A tleap script that builds the chain and sets N, CA, C and O, in Angstrom:
source leaprc.protein.ff14SB
mol = sequence {
  NMET LYS THR PRO VAL ILE HIE LEU ASP VAL
  ASP ARG LEU ILE GLN ARG VAL ALA LEU PHE
  ALA LEU THR GLY LEU LEU ALA ILE GLY LEU
  ALA VAL LEU GLY PHE HIE HIE TRP GLN MET
  SER ASP PRO TYR VAL ARG ALA VAL LEU ALA
  ILE GLU GLY ASP ALA SER HIE GLY ARG ALA
  ILE PHE GLN MET ASN CYS SER GLY CYS HIE
  GLY ALA LYS GLY ASP GLY LEU VAL GLY PRO
  SER LEU HIE ASP ILE SER ALA HIE ARG THR
  ARG ALA SER LEU ILE ARG GLN VAL ILE GLY
  GLY GLN THR PRO PRO MET PRO GLN PHE GLN
  PRO SER PRO GLU THR MET ALA ASP LEU LEU
  GLU TYR LEU GLU THR CLEU
}
set mol.1.N position { 47.730 114.907 116.213 }
set mol.1.CA position { 47.956 113.985 115.126 }
set mol.1.C position { 49.233 114.320 114.344 }
set mol.1.O position { 49.839 113.422 113.759 }
set mol.2.N position { 49.645 115.565 114.321 }
set mol.2.CA position { 50.828 115.948 113.571 }
set mol.2.C position { 52.119 115.516 114.268 }
set mol.2.O position { 53.144 115.338 113.609 }
set mol.3.N position { 52.083 115.349 115.562 }
set mol.3.CA position { 53.281 114.969 116.301 }
set mol.3.C position { 53.848 113.630 115.830 }
set mol.3.O position { 55.062 113.546 115.641 }
set mol.4.N position { 53.043 112.567 115.626 }
set mol.4.CA position { 53.608 111.305 115.141 }
set mol.4.C position { 54.285 111.450 113.774 }
set mol.4.O position { 55.263 110.750 113.511 }
set mol.5.N position { 53.804 112.324 112.908 }
set mol.5.CA position { 54.420 112.523 111.598 }
set mol.5.C position { 55.817 113.104 111.774 }
set mol.5.O position { 56.759 112.663 111.116 }
set mol.6.N position { 55.956 114.077 112.645 }
set mol.6.CA position { 57.256 114.660 112.936 }
set mol.6.C position { 58.173 113.601 113.542 }
set mol.6.O position { 59.357 113.530 113.213 }
set mol.7.N position { 57.616 112.781 114.426 }
set mol.7.CA position { 58.390 111.718 115.049 }
set mol.7.C position { 58.901 110.739 114.002 }
set mol.7.O position { 60.049 110.302 114.084 }
set mol.8.N position { 58.073 110.383 113.017 }
set mol.8.CA position { 58.483 109.488 111.954 }
set mol.8.C position { 59.585 110.117 111.110 }
set mol.8.O position { 60.512 109.419 110.700 }
set mol.9.N position { 59.507 111.422 110.842 }
set mol.9.CA position { 60.536 112.097 110.071 }
set mol.9.C position { 61.876 112.090 110.820 }
set mol.9.O position { 62.926 111.913 110.203 }
set mol.10.N position { 61.844 112.278 112.118 }
set mol.10.CA position { 63.055 112.240 112.921 }
set mol.10.C position { 63.643 110.830 112.903 }
set mol.10.O position { 64.857 110.665 112.782 }
set mol.11.N position { 62.793 109.822 113.022 }
set mol.11.CA position { 63.269 108.439 112.974 }
set mol.11.C position { 63.917 108.136 111.617 }
set mol.11.O position { 64.969 107.499 111.561 }
set mol.12.N position { 63.304 108.582 110.549 }
set mol.12.CA position { 63.871 108.364 109.215 }
set mol.12.C position { 65.206 109.089 109.068 }
set mol.12.O position { 66.149 108.557 108.483 }
set mol.13.N position { 65.276 110.299 109.601 }
set mol.13.CA position { 66.521 111.054 109.544 }
set mol.13.C position { 67.618 110.322 110.310 }
set mol.13.O position { 68.748 110.228 109.830 }
set mol.14.N position { 67.304 109.811 111.474 }
set mol.14.CA position { 68.281 109.066 112.274 }
set mol.14.C position { 68.721 107.814 111.526 }
set mol.14.O position { 69.906 107.481 111.521 }
set mol.15.N position { 67.780 107.118 110.894 }
set mol.15.CA position { 68.129 105.923 110.127 }
set mol.15.C position { 69.048 106.270 108.953 }
set mol.15.O position { 70.007 105.550 108.677 }
set mol.16.N position { 68.754 107.365 108.271 }
set mol.16.CA position { 69.573 107.768 107.134 }
set mol.16.C position { 70.980 108.163 107.582 }
set mol.16.O position { 71.962 107.810 106.929 }
set mol.17.N position { 71.078 108.883 108.674 }
set mol.17.CA position { 72.391 109.277 109.192 }
set mol.17.C position { 73.173 108.029 109.600 }
set mol.17.O position { 74.362 107.918 109.302 }
set mol.18.N position { 72.516 107.098 110.274 }
set mol.18.CA position { 73.181 105.865 110.692 }
set mol.18.C position { 73.628 105.057 109.474 }
set mol.18.O position { 74.730 104.508 109.466 }
set mol.19.N position { 72.792 104.982 108.457 }
set mol.19.CA position { 73.148 104.258 107.239 }
set mol.19.C position { 74.316 104.938 106.529 }
set mol.19.O position { 75.217 104.266 106.026 }
set mol.20.N position { 74.301 106.249 106.489 }
set mol.20.CA position { 75.389 107.002 105.879 }
set mol.20.C position { 76.696 106.757 106.634 }
set mol.20.O position { 77.739 106.537 106.018 }
set mol.21.N position { 76.641 106.795 107.959 }
set mol.21.CA position { 77.840 106.560 108.779 }
set mol.21.C position { 78.356 105.135 108.577 }
set mol.21.O position { 79.563 104.927 108.457 }
set mol.22.N position { 77.469 104.171 108.539 }
set mol.22.CA position { 77.861 102.782 108.324 }
set mol.22.C position { 78.490 102.596 106.950 }
set mol.22.O position { 79.484 101.883 106.807 }
set mol.23.N position { 77.916 103.233 105.949 }
set mol.23.CA position { 78.473 103.169 104.598 }
set mol.23.C position { 79.866 103.791 104.561 }
set mol.23.O position { 80.768 103.252 103.919 }
set mol.24.N position { 80.048 104.912 105.239 }
set mol.24.CA position { 81.355 105.557 105.302 }
set mol.24.C position { 82.390 104.675 105.974 }
set mol.24.O position { 83.514 104.558 105.484 }
set mol.25.N position { 82.031 104.057 107.082 }
set mol.25.CA position { 82.956 103.159 107.784 }
set mol.25.C position { 83.313 101.949 106.929 }
set mol.25.O position { 84.463 101.510 106.918 }
set mol.26.N position { 82.341 101.419 106.223 }
set mol.26.CA position { 82.595 100.289 105.336 }
set mol.26.C position { 83.553 100.693 104.209 }
set mol.26.O position { 84.468 99.943 103.867 }
set mol.27.N position { 83.337 101.873 103.639 }
set mol.27.CA position { 84.215 102.358 102.571 }
set mol.27.C position { 85.645 102.544 103.083 }
set mol.27.O position { 86.599 102.187 102.393 }
set mol.28.N position { 85.798 103.093 104.270 }
set mol.28.CA position { 87.124 103.279 104.854 }
set mol.28.C position { 87.784 101.925 105.095 }
set mol.28.O position { 88.964 101.744 104.793 }
set mol.29.N position { 87.038 100.992 105.627 }
set mol.29.CA position { 87.575 99.654 105.876 }
set mol.29.C position { 88.022 98.962 104.597 }
set mol.29.O position { 89.080 98.334 104.563 }
set mol.30.N position { 87.225 99.077 103.553 }
set mol.30.CA position { 87.597 98.480 102.270 }
set mol.30.C position { 88.823 99.162 101.677 }
set mol.30.O position { 89.667 98.499 101.074 }
set mol.31.N position { 88.930 100.473 101.840 }
set mol.31.CA position { 90.097 101.198 101.338 }
set mol.31.C position { 91.365 100.750 102.061 }
set mol.31.O position { 92.399 100.538 101.428 }
set mol.32.N position { 91.290 100.607 103.364 }
set mol.32.CA position { 92.450 100.147 104.146 }
set mol.32.C position { 92.828 98.729 103.737 }
set mol.32.O position { 94.008 98.426 103.562 }
set mol.33.N position { 91.847 97.875 103.585 }
set mol.33.CA position { 92.109 96.501 103.173 }
set mol.33.C position { 92.723 96.464 101.771 }
set mol.33.O position { 93.660 95.706 101.523 }
set mol.34.N position { 92.201 97.274 100.867 }
set mol.34.CA position { 92.739 97.342 99.513 }
set mol.34.C position { 94.162 97.859 99.497 }
set mol.34.O position { 95.003 97.348 98.757 }
set mol.35.N position { 94.442 98.879 100.315 }
set mol.35.CA position { 95.790 99.426 100.393 }
set mol.35.C position { 96.762 98.381 100.924 }
set mol.35.O position { 97.867 98.235 100.403 }
set mol.36.N position { 96.355 97.661 101.949 }
set mol.36.CA position { 97.204 96.606 102.516 }
set mol.36.C position { 97.458 95.525 101.460 }
set mol.36.O position { 98.588 95.065 101.296 }
set mol.37.N position { 96.415 95.130 100.757 }
set mol.37.CA position { 96.573 94.110 99.711 }
set mol.37.C position { 97.513 94.607 98.626 }
set mol.37.O position { 98.356 93.852 98.141 }
set mol.38.N position { 97.375 95.875 98.238 }
set mol.38.CA position { 98.245 96.448 97.220 }
set mol.38.C position { 99.702 96.423 97.681 }
set mol.38.O position { 100.595 96.072 96.910 }
set mol.39.N position { 99.941 96.796 98.942 }
set mol.39.CA position { 101.313 96.790 99.460 }
set mol.39.C position { 101.894 95.383 99.471 }
set mol.39.O position { 103.069 95.186 99.158 }
set mol.40.N position { 101.084 94.426 99.824 }
set mol.40.CA position { 101.574 93.061 99.961 }
set mol.40.C position { 101.620 92.320 98.627 }
set mol.40.O position { 102.117 91.195 98.577 }
set mol.41.N position { 101.119 92.916 97.551 }
set mol.41.CA position { 101.124 92.238 96.260 }
set mol.41.C position { 102.483 92.314 95.566 }
set mol.41.O position { 102.724 91.584 94.604 }
set mol.42.N position { 103.355 93.170 96.032 }
set mol.42.CA position { 104.680 93.328 95.435 }
set mol.42.C position { 105.576 92.170 95.882 }
set mol.42.O position { 105.782 91.982 97.081 }
set mol.43.N position { 106.112 91.389 94.932 }
set mol.43.CA position { 106.947 90.241 95.308 }
set mol.43.C position { 108.185 90.643 96.124 }
set mol.43.O position { 108.603 89.909 97.019 }
set mol.44.N position { 108.762 91.796 95.818 }
set mol.44.CA position { 109.933 92.254 96.573 }
set mol.44.C position { 109.557 92.513 98.034 }
set mol.44.O position { 110.270 92.092 98.945 }
set mol.45.N position { 108.441 93.202 98.253 }
set mol.45.CA position { 107.988 93.490 99.621 }
set mol.45.C position { 107.730 92.183 100.357 }
set mol.45.O position { 108.154 92.025 101.501 }
set mol.46.N position { 107.044 91.249 99.718 }
set mol.46.CA position { 106.773 89.954 100.357 }
set mol.46.C position { 108.069 89.232 100.704 }
set mol.46.O position { 108.187 88.646 101.781 }
set mol.47.N position { 109.045 89.273 99.791 }
set mol.47.CA position { 110.321 88.595 100.044 }
set mol.47.C position { 111.031 89.213 101.245 }
set mol.47.O position { 111.570 88.493 102.086 }
set mol.48.N position { 111.033 90.541 101.328 }
set mol.48.CA position { 111.696 91.217 102.452 }
set mol.48.C position { 111.001 90.868 103.764 }
set mol.48.O position { 111.658 90.563 104.759 }
set mol.49.N position { 109.680 90.915 103.763 }
set mol.49.CA position { 108.938 90.667 105.002 }
set mol.49.C position { 109.035 89.219 105.469 }
set mol.49.O position { 108.752 88.926 106.630 }
set mol.50.N position { 109.427 88.318 104.586 }
set mol.50.CA position { 109.565 86.912 104.953 }
set mol.50.C position { 110.904 86.616 105.627 }
set mol.50.O position { 111.117 85.520 106.145 }
set mol.51.N position { 111.803 87.602 105.617 }
set mol.51.CA position { 113.153 87.407 106.158 }
set mol.51.C position { 113.275 88.105 107.506 }
set mol.51.O position { 112.819 89.236 107.679 }
set mol.52.N position { 113.898 87.413 108.459 }
set mol.52.CA position { 114.192 88.058 109.742 }
set mol.52.C position { 115.537 88.768 109.593 }
set mol.52.O position { 116.568 88.135 109.369 }
set mol.53.N position { 115.503 90.084 109.721 }
set mol.53.CA position { 116.714 90.878 109.527 }
set mol.53.C position { 117.651 90.853 110.716 }
set mol.53.O position { 117.299 90.396 111.803 }
set mol.54.N position { 118.837 91.350 110.488 }
set mol.54.CA position { 119.874 91.455 111.507 }
set mol.54.C position { 120.160 92.942 111.730 }
set mol.54.O position { 120.679 93.611 110.837 }
set mol.55.N position { 119.829 93.457 112.900 }
set mol.55.CA position { 119.966 94.891 113.189 }
set mol.55.C position { 121.409 95.368 113.105 }
set mol.55.O position { 121.650 96.505 112.700 }
set mol.56.N position { 122.379 94.530 113.476 }
set mol.56.CA position { 123.784 94.977 113.404 }
set mol.56.C position { 124.212 95.163 111.951 }
set mol.56.O position { 124.930 96.112 111.637 }
set mol.57.N position { 123.782 94.271 111.065 }
set mol.57.CA position { 124.056 94.463 109.638 }
set mol.57.C position { 123.297 95.692 109.133 }
set mol.57.O position { 123.824 96.474 108.341 }
set mol.58.N position { 122.060 95.852 109.595 }
set mol.58.CA position { 121.249 97.000 109.194 }
set mol.58.C position { 121.874 98.319 109.599 }
set mol.58.O position { 121.773 99.308 108.873 }
set mol.59.N position { 122.522 98.339 110.758 }
set mol.59.CA position { 123.196 99.561 111.208 }
set mol.59.C position { 124.327 99.931 110.259 }
set mol.59.O position { 124.500 101.101 109.919 }
set mol.60.N position { 125.098 98.933 109.832 }
set mol.60.CA position { 126.192 99.191 108.888 }
set mol.60.C position { 125.649 99.705 107.548 }
set mol.60.O position { 126.220 100.616 106.947 }
set mol.61.N position { 124.567 99.126 107.101 }
set mol.61.CA position { 123.931 99.572 105.848 }
set mol.61.C position { 123.440 101.008 106.002 }
set mol.61.O position { 123.603 101.832 105.102 }
set mol.62.N position { 122.844 101.291 107.142 }
set mol.62.CA position { 122.357 102.647 107.418 }
set mol.62.C position { 123.509 103.640 107.404 }
set mol.62.O position { 123.401 104.709 106.804 }
set mol.63.N position { 124.611 103.294 108.063 }
set mol.63.CA position { 125.756 104.200 108.130 }
set mol.63.C position { 126.309 104.495 106.733 }
set mol.63.O position { 126.694 105.629 106.450 }
set mol.64.N position { 126.351 103.498 105.872 }
set mol.64.CA position { 126.905 103.676 104.526 }
set mol.64.C position { 125.960 104.429 103.590 }
set mol.64.O position { 126.417 105.196 102.743 }
set mol.65.N position { 124.652 104.221 103.731 }
set mol.65.CA position { 123.718 104.720 102.730 }
set mol.65.C position { 122.763 105.807 103.205 }
set mol.65.O position { 122.242 106.562 102.384 }
set mol.66.N position { 122.522 105.907 104.492 }
set mol.66.CA position { 121.444 106.769 104.978 }
set mol.66.C position { 121.910 107.879 105.916 }
set mol.66.O position { 121.284 108.936 105.993 }
set mol.67.N position { 123.007 107.637 106.626 }
set mol.67.CA position { 123.418 108.566 107.686 }
set mol.67.C position { 123.801 109.945 107.168 }
set mol.67.O position { 123.697 110.926 107.905 }
set mol.68.N position { 124.239 110.042 105.924 }
set mol.68.CA position { 124.595 111.343 105.364 }
set mol.68.C position { 123.444 112.330 105.390 }
set mol.68.O position { 123.660 113.532 105.545 }
set mol.69.N position { 122.226 111.837 105.239 }
set mol.69.CA position { 121.044 112.714 105.266 }
set mol.69.C position { 120.246 112.602 106.564 }
set mol.69.O position { 119.661 113.581 107.028 }
set mol.70.N position { 120.227 111.399 107.148 }
set mol.70.CA position { 119.399 111.182 108.339 }
set mol.70.C position { 120.191 111.222 109.640 }
set mol.70.O position { 119.620 111.036 110.715 }
set mol.71.N position { 121.500 111.462 109.559 }
set mol.71.CA position { 122.327 111.538 110.751 }
set mol.71.C position { 122.826 110.167 111.169 }
set mol.71.O position { 122.190 109.150 110.892 }
set mol.72.N position { 123.968 110.152 111.838 }
set mol.72.CA position { 124.604 108.897 112.247 }
set mol.72.C position { 123.712 108.057 113.151 }
set mol.72.O position { 123.794 106.829 113.141 }
set mol.73.N position { 122.861 108.716 113.932 }
set mol.73.CA position { 121.959 107.996 114.832 }
set mol.73.C position { 120.499 108.159 114.430 }
set mol.73.O position { 119.594 107.910 115.226 }
set mol.74.N position { 120.279 108.582 113.183 }
set mol.74.CA position { 118.912 108.740 112.690 }
set mol.74.C position { 118.207 109.958 113.231 }
set mol.74.O position { 116.979 110.038 113.187 }
set mol.75.N position { 118.986 110.932 113.753 }
set mol.75.CA position { 118.385 112.135 114.344 }
set mol.75.C position { 117.867 113.118 113.301 }
set mol.75.O position { 117.066 113.994 113.623 }
set mol.76.N position { 118.308 112.985 112.078 }
set mol.76.CA position { 117.877 113.874 111.010 }
set mol.76.C position { 118.894 114.956 110.728 }
set mol.76.O position { 119.482 115.530 111.645 }
set mol.77.N position { 119.095 115.227 109.466 }
set mol.77.CA position { 119.937 116.331 108.986 }
set mol.77.C position { 119.172 116.955 107.828 }
set mol.77.O position { 118.257 117.752 108.033 }
set mol.78.N position { 119.556 116.587 106.613 }
set mol.78.CA position { 118.790 116.985 105.432 }
set mol.78.C position { 117.466 116.222 105.429 }
set mol.78.O position { 116.402 116.788 105.177 }
set mol.79.N position { 117.563 114.938 105.713 }
set mol.79.CA position { 116.371 114.092 105.828 }
set mol.79.C position { 115.824 114.161 107.244 }
set mol.79.O position { 116.513 114.606 108.161 }
set mol.80.N position { 114.596 113.726 107.419 }
set mol.80.CA position { 113.966 113.806 108.741 }
set mol.80.C position { 114.543 112.810 109.744 }
set mol.80.O position { 115.226 111.855 109.372 }
set mol.81.N position { 114.260 113.047 110.997 }
set mol.81.CA position { 114.610 112.090 112.043 }
set mol.81.C position { 113.856 110.793 111.780 }
set mol.81.O position { 112.705 110.803 111.344 }
set mol.82.N position { 114.513 109.701 112.047 }
set mol.82.CA position { 113.878 108.392 111.865 }
set mol.82.C position { 113.576 107.711 113.194 }
set mol.82.O position { 113.220 106.533 113.231 }
set mol.83.N position { 113.721 108.459 114.279 }
set mol.83.CA position { 113.390 107.894 115.585 }
set mol.83.C position { 111.901 107.567 115.638 }
set mol.83.O position { 111.062 108.382 115.253 }
set mol.84.N position { 111.590 106.386 116.110 }
set mol.84.CA position { 110.216 105.883 116.221 }
set mol.84.C position { 109.499 105.800 114.881 }
set mol.84.O position { 108.269 105.804 114.840 }
set mol.85.N position { 110.252 105.725 113.781 }
set mol.85.CA position { 109.633 105.660 112.458 }
set mol.85.C position { 108.763 104.417 112.324 }
set mol.85.O position { 107.735 104.456 111.646 }
set mol.86.N position { 109.156 103.319 112.956 }
set mol.86.CA position { 108.365 102.092 112.833 }
set mol.86.C position { 107.031 102.199 113.568 }
set mol.86.O position { 106.130 101.394 113.332 }
set mol.87.N position { 106.897 103.181 114.452 }
set mol.87.CA position { 105.607 103.402 115.117 }
set mol.87.C position { 104.653 104.190 114.225 }
set mol.87.O position { 103.444 104.201 114.459 }
set mol.88.N position { 105.198 104.849 113.202 }
set mol.88.CA position { 104.385 105.714 112.344 }
set mol.88.C position { 104.179 105.155 110.947 }
set mol.88.O position { 103.253 105.565 110.247 }
set mol.89.N position { 105.022 104.233 110.538 }
set mol.89.CA position { 104.938 103.675 109.186 }
set mol.89.C position { 104.992 102.153 109.270 }
set mol.89.O position { 105.690 101.595 110.117 }
set mol.90.N position { 104.264 101.495 108.399 }
set mol.90.CA position { 104.329 100.035 108.350 }
set mol.90.C position { 105.642 99.616 107.707 }
set mol.90.O position { 106.299 100.405 107.029 }
set mol.91.N position { 106.003 98.383 107.928 }
set mol.91.CA position { 107.225 97.864 107.316 }
set mol.91.C position { 107.130 97.941 105.792 }
set mol.91.O position { 108.097 98.303 105.122 }
set mol.92.N position { 105.967 97.602 105.254 }
set mol.92.CA position { 105.786 97.656 103.796 }
set mol.92.C position { 105.933 99.084 103.274 }
set mol.92.O position { 106.536 99.289 102.221 }
set mol.93.N position { 105.397 100.074 103.988 }
set mol.93.CA position { 105.526 101.455 103.515 }
set mol.93.C position { 106.960 101.955 103.650 }
set mol.93.O position { 107.406 102.766 102.839 }
set mol.94.N position { 107.689 101.486 104.657 }
set mol.94.CA position { 109.107 101.840 104.765 }
set mol.94.C position { 109.908 101.250 103.599 }
set mol.94.O position { 110.793 101.906 103.050 }
set mol.95.N position { 109.593 100.026 103.235 }
set mol.95.CA position { 110.268 99.406 102.094 }
set mol.95.C position { 110.007 100.235 100.841 }
set mol.95.O position { 110.931 100.546 100.090 }
set mol.96.N position { 108.747 100.590 100.623 }
set mol.96.CA position { 108.394 101.382 99.437 }
set mol.96.C position { 109.101 102.737 99.446 }
set mol.96.O position { 109.537 103.219 98.401 }
set mol.97.N position { 109.213 103.342 100.611 }
set mol.97.CA position { 109.900 104.630 100.707 }
set mol.97.C position { 111.364 104.485 100.301 }
set mol.97.O position { 111.885 105.301 99.541 }
set mol.98.N position { 112.018 103.460 100.801 }
set mol.98.CA position { 113.433 103.263 100.503 }
set mol.98.C position { 113.648 102.953 99.021 }
set mol.98.O position { 114.514 103.552 98.383 }
set mol.99.N position { 112.875 102.032 98.476 }
set mol.99.CA position { 113.116 101.632 97.090 }
set mol.99.C position { 112.575 102.646 96.091 }
set mol.99.O position { 113.020 102.686 94.944 }
set mol.100.N position { 111.616 103.467 96.521 }
set mol.100.CA position { 111.014 104.416 95.592 }
set mol.100.C position { 111.591 105.807 95.653 }
set mol.100.O position { 111.424 106.583 94.712 }
set mol.101.N position { 112.274 106.149 96.745 }
set mol.101.CA position { 112.771 107.510 96.885 }
set mol.101.C position { 111.645 108.516 96.701 }
set mol.101.O position { 111.807 109.514 95.999 }
set mol.102.N position { 110.499 108.254 97.333 }
set mol.102.CA position { 109.282 109.025 97.100 }
set mol.102.C position { 109.365 110.476 97.557 }
set mol.102.O position { 108.595 111.316 97.090 }
set mol.103.N position { 110.277 110.774 98.451 }
set mol.103.CA position { 110.368 112.128 98.977 }
set mol.103.C position { 111.711 112.722 98.584 }
set mol.103.O position { 112.734 112.376 99.175 }
set mol.104.N position { 111.726 113.607 97.599 }
set mol.104.CA position { 113.007 114.225 97.216 }
set mol.104.C position { 113.610 114.948 98.406 }
set mol.104.O position { 112.864 115.525 99.197 }
set mol.105.N position { 114.893 114.945 98.565 }
set mol.105.CA position { 115.938 114.481 97.651 }
set mol.105.C position { 116.361 113.034 97.874 }
set mol.105.O position { 117.451 112.646 97.455 }
set mol.106.N position { 115.526 112.230 98.522 }
set mol.106.CA position { 115.913 110.845 98.797 }
set mol.106.C position { 116.031 110.064 97.497 }
set mol.106.O position { 115.095 110.038 96.697 }
set mol.107.N position { 117.186 109.425 97.283 }
set mol.107.CA position { 117.367 108.649 96.054 }
set mol.107.C position { 116.661 107.300 96.144 }
set mol.107.O position { 116.347 106.817 97.232 }
set mol.108.N position { 116.423 106.715 95.001 }
set mol.108.CA position { 115.924 105.344 94.972 }
set mol.108.C position { 117.068 104.421 95.359 }
set mol.108.O position { 118.225 104.664 95.017 }
set mol.109.N position { 116.731 103.370 96.071 }
set mol.109.CA position { 117.745 102.460 96.590 }
set mol.109.C position { 117.089 101.095 96.644 }
set mol.109.O position { 116.165 100.901 97.435 }
set mol.110.N position { 117.526 100.145 95.841 }
set mol.110.CA position { 116.910 98.823 95.865 }
set mol.110.C position { 117.918 97.771 96.286 }
set mol.110.O position { 118.560 97.135 95.450 }
set mol.111.N position { 118.049 97.595 97.592 }
set mol.111.CA position { 118.966 96.569 98.094 }
set mol.111.C position { 118.365 95.180 97.900 }
set mol.111.O position { 117.190 95.041 97.561 }
set mol.112.N position { 119.170 94.177 98.115 }
set mol.112.CA position { 118.657 92.803 98.084 }
set mol.112.C position { 117.610 92.667 99.195 }
set mol.112.O position { 117.620 93.452 100.144 }
set mol.113.N position { 116.714 91.691 99.094 }
set mol.113.CA position { 115.730 91.502 100.165 }
set mol.113.C position { 116.378 91.308 101.535 }
set mol.113.O position { 115.865 91.803 102.539 }
set mol.114.N position { 117.496 90.595 101.580 }
set mol.114.CA position { 118.183 90.367 102.859 }
set mol.114.C position { 118.711 91.678 103.445 }
set mol.114.O position { 118.582 91.930 104.643 }
set mol.115.N position { 119.301 92.501 102.589 }
set mol.115.CA position { 119.831 93.787 103.040 }
set mol.115.C position { 118.706 94.693 103.510 }
set mol.115.O position { 118.843 95.382 104.521 }
set mol.116.N position { 117.593 94.697 102.782 }
set mol.116.CA position { 116.450 95.528 103.171 }
set mol.116.C position { 115.875 95.054 104.501 }
set mol.116.O position { 115.496 95.873 105.339 }
set mol.117.N position { 115.806 93.736 104.703 }
set mol.117.CA position { 115.312 93.194 105.977 }
set mol.117.C position { 116.219 93.614 107.132 }
set mol.117.O position { 115.737 93.921 108.222 }
set mol.118.N position { 117.526 93.627 106.893 }
set mol.118.CA position { 118.475 94.068 107.918 }
set mol.118.C position { 118.257 95.549 108.233 }
set mol.118.O position { 118.241 95.947 109.398 }
set mol.119.N position { 118.091 96.354 107.196 }
set mol.119.CA position { 117.864 97.791 107.393 }
set mol.119.C position { 116.574 98.036 108.172 }
set mol.119.O position { 116.552 98.873 109.074 }
set mol.120.N position { 115.510 97.327 107.841 }
set mol.120.CA position { 114.252 97.470 108.581 }
set mol.120.C position { 114.435 97.116 110.055 }
set mol.120.O position { 113.925 97.796 110.945 }
set mol.121.N position { 115.165 96.054 110.281 }
set mol.121.CA position { 115.403 95.617 111.667 }
set mol.121.C position { 116.125 96.715 112.442 }
set mol.121.O position { 115.801 96.972 113.601 }
set mol.122.N position { 117.100 97.361 111.807 }
set mol.122.CA position { 117.815 98.440 112.462 }
set mol.122.C position { 116.901 99.656 112.689 }
set mol.122.O position { 116.926 100.259 113.762 }
set mol.123.N position { 116.114 100.007 111.700 }
set mol.123.CA position { 115.217 101.159 111.836 }
set mol.123.C position { 114.278 100.996 113.025 }
set mol.123.O position { 113.902 101.978 113.665 }
set mol.124.N position { 113.905 99.763 113.317 }
set mol.124.CA position { 113.026 99.521 114.458 }
set mol.124.C position { 113.719 99.748 115.792 }
set mol.124.O position { 113.056 99.832 116.826 }
set mol.125.N position { 115.044 99.848 115.785 }
set mol.125.CA position { 115.759 100.109 117.043 }
set mol.125.C position { 115.903 101.600 117.313 }
set mol.125.O position { 116.253 101.993 118.426 }
set mol.126.N position { 115.641 102.430 116.320 }
set mol.126.CA position { 115.810 103.876 116.491 }
set mol.126.C position { 114.700 104.464 117.348 }
set mol.126.O position { 114.683 105.669 117.595 }
savepdb mol mol.pdb
quit
């Protein structure tokens, strides 16, 4: 008679673990959705993402403003290599990085939306 009681306790434990895991996944999903919404709520970010950039213009912008720290080909010097950066960061987070200068010694840089779109287009070629 005691075996069914143990069986019920195991079933309850499994249900609680499953509920906990489901709650955790839901919380993670909501956090990701909230973060995406937060990134897209910035009018500047939305304006940049609405423009199709020109990589050749972006290369010139990169050479003038970024190559001193990131290298002429984005290989990295003082700043890190930017090769495959678009595979690791979203376009919105790259925009925020550029305009916010979030990682010292990177300066803040707020180009026009068109210029930023060109720079993003170039970064995707690295």
